C-alpha positions, 0 to 999 in steps of 0.5 A: 493606596496603591499597594504595588507602587508603594511596595516597588518605591519602599524596596527600591528605597531600602535597596538604596539605603542598605547599599548607602549604610554598608559603604558607610560603615565601610569607611575608616572614620565612620568605624570610630564613631558609634553611630556614624553610618546610621547618621549618614544614612538619615541624612542621605535618606531624606532626599531619597525618601522625598524622591520616592514619596514624589514618585508614588504621589505623581500618579495622583495618589492621595494618601497622608504622609505620615501613612505613607511614611509608616507603611514604607518603614514596615516594609523596610523593617520586613526587608531588614528582618528577611535579609539584613539581619540574617545575612549580615548581622547574625554572621557578625555575632549580632542578633534580631534584638541587638539590630531592632533596638539599636537607637540609630535604627529607630532614629533613621525610622523616624526621619524616613517618616518625617521626610515622606510626611513633609514631602506630602504637605508640600506635594499636596500644597502646590496642587 
């Protein structure tokens, strides 16, 4: 696994995902639903994860998609713990606990890992 390459891809995808989630959570029709922003993020994360994992695999790297997806998810979790929670969740009255036990958070994470794993299958079957 190319650590630098996967870190770059993971951080870029996390930044895009955080932006998408922030914008989605500000939309009036999304604010009325409990996990609306998470649903929008999950849907948009599928093509983003596929593009990101294709960028990673384009260099000829061969790492199983589930392992790559779990590593990318771990980087996102670390970024959320270091940036998202202290800057946005804590000031609005939330906590690390409430953020990390949220079903929407883990559902998005599973979609993320699944999209990367599927991209691995398609990318290496074509080769």
